N, C-alpha and C positions, 0 to 999 in steps of 0.2 A: 504494500499499500504506500503510494506516494503522498507525502504531506506537503502542503504549500504554506510556507512561512513567509510572513511579509518582511522579515529582515533580510531574507535572501535576496530580494530585489532592491534593498536599500544600499546603494553604493557607497555612501558616506560611512555607514555602519561597517561595511565590509573592508573599507580602506583603513579604518581604525583598527579593525581586528587584525589585519596583517602587520600592523605596527607593534603588537604587543609582545613580540619575541624579546627574550633577554638580549640576544646578540643580533645585530642586524648585518648581513653580508651584502655586498654589491658586487655585480658582474658587468664586464664589458665584453661583449660578443664582437669580434671583428670579422667581417666576411672577406675572404680573400679569392682572387682569381687563380688561375692555374699556374701563373708565374709567381705566386704568393705575394702579390702586391695588394694592399688594402682597398676594398671597394667602398664599404660602408661600415658603421659600428653602431650597435645597439647597446645602451646602458640602462640597468634597472636594478631593483632590490630583489634579492633572492627570496623566494617563498619556500621552495624545497629543491633540493639538488642531490644527485648522485652521480659521482664520477668513478669509472672503473679502469684500472690499468692491469693488463694481462699480457705478459711477455710472450706467452705460448700461443696466443691467438692471432689470426691475420688481421683483425682490427684490435690494435694494441690499446687504444684509448677510446672509450665511449662515455658519453654523458648524457644525463636526462635532467633538465632544468625547467623550472617553472619560476618566471620573473614577473614582477609588477613594474611596468614602464610607465613613468609619469611624464607629463608634458615637459617638465622642467628638465628631465635627464636625457630625454631622447625622444625621437619621433619615429615610431614604428610603422606608420602608414607609409612612408616612402620605401621602407625596407621590406616590406610584407612580401612582395613578388620576388626578391632576391634569395629569400630562403628556399632552398630546394636540396634535393638529396645529392646533387653533384657539386656542391660547394664546400670548400674548405673553410674552417673557422679557427679562430684563436680565441681562447678564454683567458 
């Protein structure tokens, strides 16, 4: 059964909720072309993150990030189409 709570659609409340962490981490994701030159950067506050390093795997480093991008720290609207599976990134 799915419950509809009014606070889930209240963006001001949800923004305050994400700032309740004891520690605050920020991330800067830089998109690179195949010559490893920077294209664009996205900056934001980390909500949750997981970074794995495995020397035995063909994909040695993997990351899973959930970030909150504010208007003051970055504009994700211009970079939304740049994020794809064939791009290199730097965290």
